[in-house]
Each structure stands twice: as structure tokens, then as C-alpha cells.
Backbone as a ProteinNet text record, in pm:
[ID]
protein_1_A
[PRIMARY]
XXXXXXXXXXXXXXXXXXXXXXXXXXXXXXXXXXXXXXXXXXXXXXXXXXXXXXXXXXXXXXXXXXXXXXXXXXXXXXXXXXXXXXXXXXXXXXXXXXXXXXXXXXXXXXXXXXXXXXXXXXXXXXXXXXXXXXXXXXXXXXXX
[TERTIARY]
-1654.8	-1603.5	-1624.3	-1746.2	-1786.4	-1691.4	-1643.3	-1561.7	-1416.3	-1373.1	-1254.4	-1248.8	-1357.2	-1373.2	-1374.6	-1434.8	-1462.8	-1315.9	-1241.9	-1102.6	-997.2	-1016.8	-918.2	-953.3	-1070.3	-1111	-1083.4	-1083.6	-1056.4	-1177.3	-1135	-1243.7	-1221.4	-1291.4	-1274.7	-1386	-1340.1	-1432.7	-1537.4	-1662.3	-1763.6	-1829	-1824.6	-1887.7	-2010.1	-2125.5	-2232.6	-2207.9	-2223.9	-2187.5	-2242	-2148	-2197.5	-2164.6	-2145.7	-2121.9	-1978.5	-1879.8	-1760.2	-1752	-1871.5	-1885	-1995.3	-2049.7	-2165.6	-2288.4	-2315.3	-2435.7	-2564.3	-2661.3	-2785.4	-2882.2	-2967.7	-3071.7	-3201.9	-3314.9	-3447.4	-3514.8	-3629	-3708	-3733.6	-3752.7	-3783.2	-3905.1	-3919.5	-3831.1	-3705.1	-3688.7	-3582.7	-3458.7	-3438.7	-3338	-3194	-3167.2	-3032.5	-3043.3	-3025.1	-3035.2	-2901.1	-2872.3	-2761.6	-2642.6	-2523.8	-2405.8	-2384	-2360.2	-2352.7	-2218.6	-2180.2	-2044.4	-2020.3	-2128.6	-2109.6	-2145.5	-2161.5	-2185.6	-2092.4	-1970.8	-1872.6	-1887.4	-1960	-1977.6	-2068	-2146.8	-2223.7	-2166.4	-2052.9	-1974.2	-1919.6	-1921.6	-1870.7	-1720.6	-1637.4	-1495.8	-1422.2	-1469.7	-1401.6	-1428.8	-1543.5	-1582.9	-1507	-1495.7	-1404.8	-1262.2	-1204.4	-1066.5	-1058.8	-1147.8	-1135.6	-1130.9	-1223.1	-1225.2	-1092.5	-1048.6	-915.7	-802.4	-793.4	-687.1	-698.4	-813.4	-833.3	-782.2	-833.6	-791	-639.5	-588.7	-425.6	-362.4	-413.1	-367.2	-382.9	-499	-520.1	-430	-406.7	-312.4	-178.4	-128.6	8.8	32.2	-69.4	-34.6	-97.4	-13.4	-51.2	-125.8	-85.8	-149.2	-292.1	-339.3	-472.8	-546.6	-487.1	-548	-547.5	-440.1	-423.6	-410.1	-392.6	-368.1	-490.3	-457.9	-545.7	-588.9	-690.2	-732.6	-765.4	-736	-769.1	-814.6	-925.2	-967.4	-874.9	-841	-753.8	-813.3	-917.5	-975.1	-1134.3	-1195.9	-1347.3	-1410.9	-1417.7	-1465.7	-1543.1	-1656.4	-1736	-1760.6	-1725.8	-1739.1	-1615.5	-1517.8	-1389.1	-1377.8	-1329.9	-1301.5	-1167.3	-1083.1	-937.1	-916.9	-840.3	-805.8	-673.6	-602.6	-460	-483	-424.5	-405.4	-258.8	-247.9	-108.6	-96.7	29.9	58.1	206.3	257.5	408.5	497.4	473.7	558.1	514.9	437.9	380.8	261.5	251.8	127.6	96.4	-44.9	-102.4	-211.3	-215.5	-322.2	-418.4	-549	-647.1	-741.5	-769.1	-850.7	-937.7	-1069.9	-1198.4	-1263.5	-1284.9	-1362.6	-1496	-1615	-1729	-1798.2	-1728.8	-1782.1	-1742.2	-1806.2	-1780.9	-1655	-1616	-1489.8	-1370.5	-1252.9	-1126.7	-1129.2	-1086.7	-1091.8	-952.9	-915.3	-781.5	-816.9	-733	-742	-608.8	-624.5	-503.6	-511.7	-405.3	-389	-282.4	-327.9	-210.1	-146	-35.9	37	171.8	274.7	412.3	457.5	514.1	562	661.1	772.6	870.3	836.2	755.8	723	580.2	515	386.4	390.7	392.6	406.9	271.3	214.2	92	109.7	36.3	61.2	-73	-180.1	-303.9	-389.9	-474.8	-569.5	-514.6	-578.6	-541.2	-532.2	-463	-447.6	-295.3	-270.9	-139.2	-125.1	-10.4	10.3	136.9	154.8	272.5	282.6	412.7	432.5	492.7	470.1	543.3	544.5	599.1	611.5	473.5	460.4	334.8	216.3	235.5	111.3	142.4	41.8	30.5	-94.8	-66.6	-168.3	-204.7	-335.6	-374.2	-469.5	-463.4	-557.7	-613.5	-740.6	-802.7	-904.8	-908	-1019.7	-1145.7	-1260.1	-1388.2	-1418.1	-1512.1	-1550.4	-1439.4	-1332.3	-1224.5	-1152.6	-1052.8	-983.3	-843.3	-751.7	-618.9	-557	-441.5	-381	-238.5	-189.7	-37.1	35.5	149.6	233.3	309.4	301.7	364.7	489.5	599	734.3	796.5	861.9	933.8	1058.9
5005.5	5136	5231.6	5205.1	5294.8	5263.1	5133.8	5107.9	5175.4	5162.1	5223.6	5365.2	5439.6	5572.9	5609.7	5515	5544.9	5532.9	5445.5	5415.6	5511.7	5577.8	5669.1	5815.6	5851.3	5993	6035.6	6155.5	6204.8	6151.9	6142.1	6086.9	5949.7	5905.8	5773.2	5687.3	5572.5	5483	5420.5	5427	5376.6	5252.5	5142.4	5020.1	4973.4	4967.9	4907.8	4758.5	4688.7	4550.8	4464.7	4377.4	4285.3	4333.7	4463.3	4509.5	4446.4	4424.6	4370.6	4220.8	4154.4	4014.4	4014	4117.2	4122.9	4081.2	4100.2	4049.8	4134.5	4068.3	4127.7	4152.3	4244.5	4269.3	4275	4300.8	4317.8	4442.2	4463.1	4576.3	4578.5	4694.7	4699.3	4626.3	4548.7	4552	4456	4382.2	4286.6	4341.1	4475.6	4538.7	4448.2	4401	4327.4	4250.2	4113.7	4013.5	4009	3920.5	3912.6	3867.3	3906.4	3868.6	3720.2	3656.1	3507.3	3451.2	3480.1	3437.8	3282.7	3203.6	3065.5	3007.1	3099.7	3062.1	3129.9	3107.4	3181.3	3133.2	3026.5	2975.1	3072.1	3155.5	3245.6	3378.8	3405.5	3516.2	3530.5	3643.8	3676.5	3707.6	3606.7	3613.4	3720.8	3756.9	3856.8	3992.2	4015.7	4142.1	4162.3	4053	4048.7	4082.7	4022.3	4037.8	4189	4241.6	4372	4473	4454.2	4536.3	4517.5	4386	4366	4439	4438.7	4516.5	4669.5	4711.3	4853.7	4893.9	4800.7	4830.4	4832	4744.6	4738.9	4857	4894	5012	5140.2	5161.9	5291.3	5271.1	5165.8	5142.2	5165.7	5133.3	5144.8	5298.8	5360.6	5504.1	5608.4	5686.2	5798.4	5908.6	5920.4	6015.3	5994.4	5871.2	5838.7	5870.9	5867.7	5894.4	6048.4	6115.4	6254.6	6355	6323.7	6407.8	6491.9	6595.3	6671	6604.6	6668.8	6607.6	6716.5	6687.5	6779.5	6702.5	6736.2	6663.5	6686.7	6581.9	6604.3	6553.7	6464.3	6407.9	6411.6	6459	6443.8	6451.4	6332	6335.8	6198.4	6206.2	6091.9	6003.6	5883.6	5790.7	5786.9	5865.8	5864.6	5983.5	5940.4	6043.2	6014	6106.9	6108	6209.7	6176.8	6288.5	6251.7	6358.5	6345.5	6373.9	6273.4	6281.3	6336.5	6426.9	6472	6502.5	6461.4	6478.6	6470.2	6585.2	6579.2	6544.9	6584.4	6562	6431.5	6354.5	6229.5	6263.3	6207.6	6224.9	6091.7	6070.1	5954.2	5994.8	5933.1	5954	5843.1	5868.2	5762.9	5802.5	5696.4	5695	5590	5618.7	5528.6	5539.2	5422.2	5425	5340.6	5415	5356.7	5295.3	5319.5	5277.7	5120.8	5076.9	4927.7	4908	5010.2	5007.1	5059.4	5020	5084.6	5222.8	5307	5462.1	5509.2	5605.9	5676.4	5817.2	5859.9	5997.8	6070	6200.1	6283.9	6356.4	6352.2	6427.9	6536.1	6655.3	6757.3	6777.7	6702.2	6705.9	6667.1	6739.8	6717.1	6592.5	6490.9	6365.3	6303.9	6249.1	6188.8	6035.6	5989.5	5845.6	5830.1	5735.3	5691.9	5539.7	5500	5363.6	5312.3	5208.3	5146.4	5065.3	5122.5	5065.4	4979.9	4996	4921.6	4926.2	4830.5	4820.3	4779.6	4831.2	4797	4919.4	4907	5016.7	5036	5132.3	5171	5311.9	5364.1	5521.5	5527.3	5645.4	5690.7	5840.7	5875.2	6011.4	6079.6	6198.7	6286.5	6421.1	6521.5	6657.4	6706.4	6751.2	6817.8	6734.5	6603.7	6524.4	6376	6309.5	6168.5	6118.8	6012.8	5953.3	5826.7	5795.5	5675.7	5603.5	5469.5	5379.1	5294.6	5287.5	5211.4	5129.5	4993.3	4905	4938.9	4902.9	4936	4870.3	4936.2	4914.8	4871.1	4961.5	4929.9	5066.6	5054.5	5165.3	5134.3	5243.5	5223.7	5341.4	5308.9	5412.9	5401.7	5520.1	5543.7	5638.7	5602.5	5701.2	5779.1	5910.1	6005.7	6048.8	6029	6070	6175.6	6257	6377.6	6323.9
877	847.3	961	1023.7	1134.9	1249.7	1286.9	1379.7	1357.7	1228.9	1180.6	1217.9	1179.4	1222	1362.4	1443.5	1581.3	1655.5	1614.7	1672.1	1617.6	1513.8	1465.8	1469.3	1508.6	1543	1688.9	1724.3	1862.9	1941.9	2072.9	2167.7	2202	2308.5	2352.5	2277	2224.3	2142.1	2243	2206.4	2295.8	2189.1	2248.2	2175.8	2252.4	2199.9	2259.2	2259.2	2376.1	2407.5	2298.3	2246.5	2139.8	1995.5	1980	1849.8	1798.5	1888.6	1862.2	1817.4	1835.8	1779.2	1685.7	1645.6	1540.6	1589.4	1708.4	1779.8	1738.4	1693.5	1642.1	1762.7	1730.3	1829.7	1752.7	1830.2	1762.8	1817.7	1778.6	1817.6	1975.2	2033.3	2168.6	2203.5	2304.5	2429.4	2414.9	2306.8	2294.9	2224.4	2242.2	2167.9	2174.3	2283	2288.4	2405.2	2385.3	2489.9	2564.7	2650.4	2729.4	2639.5	2673.6	2592.8	2602.1	2475.9	2466.4	2506	2622.8	2668.7	2650.3	2667.4	2655.3	2521.7	2416.7	2285.3	2190.7	2201	2112	1969.2	1947.1	1805.6	1729.4	1802	1738.2	1708.4	1767	1741.8	1597.4	1547.2	1418.8	1428.8	1401.5	1409.5	1339.7	1216.3	1129.7	1198.3	1244.9	1318.7	1444.1	1521.4	1647.5	1623.3	1519.6	1473.2	1432.4	1364.5	1324.3	1434.1	1541.3	1652.5	1740.3	1744	1805.4	1739.1	1621	1556.1	1564.1	1562.7	1592.1	1731.8	1827.8	1969.9	1984.5	1920.5	1924.5	1859.9	1744.2	1675	1764.4	1818.3	1908.7	2022.3	2085.1	2198.4	2164.8	2038.6	1999.7	1944	1914.1	1848.8	1941.5	2017.9	2094.4	2005.9	1889.7	1805	1785.5	1794.9	1776	1907.8	2019.4	2144.1	2180.2	2147.1	2191.3	2081.1	1948.9	1840.9	1791.3	1723	1659.5	1531.8	1460	1339.2	1240.5	1110.6	1005.5	875.4	818.5	699.7	589.2	513.1	405.5	268.7	272.2	149	184	95.6	104.6	-36.9	-102.9	-235.3	-253.9	-306.2	-337.7	-202.7	-222.3	-107.3	-21.2	-36.6	28.5	132.8	252.8	347.6	401.6	411.8	460.3	559.7	664.4	769	826	856.2	921.1	1065.2	1148.9	1295.5	1319.6	1406.5	1436.4	1585.2	1629.4	1765.1	1783.7	1845	1880.2	1754.4	1642.4	1524.7	1440.8	1505.1	1432.3	1356.7	1245.3	1162.9	1105.4	1104.9	1051.2	953.6	842.3	745.9	744	773.8	780.9	655.1	570.9	452.1	458.6	446.9	448.7	319.8	243.8	125.1	149.6	148.2	169.5	39.6	-65.7	-195	-223.2	-328.5	-367.9	-443.8	-506.2	-595.4	-534	-576.4	-541.3	-572.8	-480.8	-495.2	-491.7	-582.7	-590.1	-544.3	-450.1	-401.7	-387.4	-391.2	-371	-238.6	-173.1	-40.3	-47.8	-44.8	-54.7	90.2	117.6	240.5	208.1	281.8	259.8	326	255.8	317.8	217.1	274.7	186.4	177.1	275	272.9	345.1	295.8	362.8	382.9	508	552.1	603	533.1	579.6	715.7	813.6	955.7	995.4	916.3	950.3	830.3	811.6	700.2	562.4	462	324	233.3	138.5	38	9	-79.4	-125.8	-118.8	-90.7	-106	-163.4	-248.3	-313.4	-297.4	-241.8	-227.6	-345	-369.2	-471.9	-410.6	-497.3	-452	-433.3	-304.7	-272.1	-223.3	-225.1	-175.2	-168.6	-137.7	-129	-214	-294.8	-374.5	-297.1	-271.1	-199.2	-288.6	-275.7	-349.3	-248.7	-211.5	-103.9	-166.1	-128.7	-193.3	-135	-215.7	-174.8	-31.5	38.6	179.8	269.8	265.9	356.6	398.8	476.6	535.2	539.8	557.6	571.3	649.1	721.1	799.9	773.1	733	691	786.8	827.1	890.9	791.8	805.1	712.3	765.7	691.5	733	651.9	705.9	629.8	564.2
[MASK]
++++++++++++++++++++++++++++++++++++++++++++++++++++++++++++++++++++++++++++++++++++++++++++++++++++++++++++++++++++++++++++++++++++++++++++++++

């Protein structure tokens, strides 16, 4: 979830080497050894795939690179924000809880199309209802 926030909030994402493969460290002075280039079997594939998908999303969506941000949902373990740039709007919702979370976002939209992550969204007059599984995130394109 932290990587999902890092790649969908304003600013340049900064990843400490090895985080993208789930590399562990120890206490100082052995905080982090050399990158295991020759030991790809030690890499955590799911973590690497997650970082790759976020990199592709950010690269494909100018709104995530240059857009403004406004908080749209902040309840319990759920955080949602809208990124907007030159008429494009993306709704990002993160659920840090263990259970599926249902939230309401008061924003005008005729349609919400899931472009990354997981969850469902349903639009109605005056807002978007989202349901996001536990420990996951979703990004929706909001269309008028």
C-alpha cells in the first residue's frame, strides 16, 4: 500500500534500492547489503510485479505525474483522493484494513472505470460508491 501511495501521490517516487524486490536488511552497520543481481531466485516476484505495474500506470497517466490532488475519502482504514489534470480525473482508494471496505465519494461522475488494482465502483447522482478488498488499492478514471 505504501508503494501504491508513493506512485499515485504528487512528487517523484523514490524507492530505496531493493524495496522493489522485497529485499530485507538488518540493523546498522548491515542495513542493506549489495543488490543480489546474480540471485534473482531470492527476489519476491509479487512485490516486483506490483512495482512494475505501478511504474507502468504512472508512466501511462500524466495526471499522476503532474496533477493536483484533493482528499475525497478519509474514514477508518480507507483513504481516497482524486488526482486531476487538464480535465482528466483519477480516483485512488486505498484500504489498509483486513476486510473489504465500502466508501462513498462525493464527486460528480457518470462512470468510473477501474484502470489499476482491485475493487468495484458504482456511480449515482452526486457521487461514487467504491468497494475495495482488504490490504489493497484501486485507481478509477472518472468520466463525465
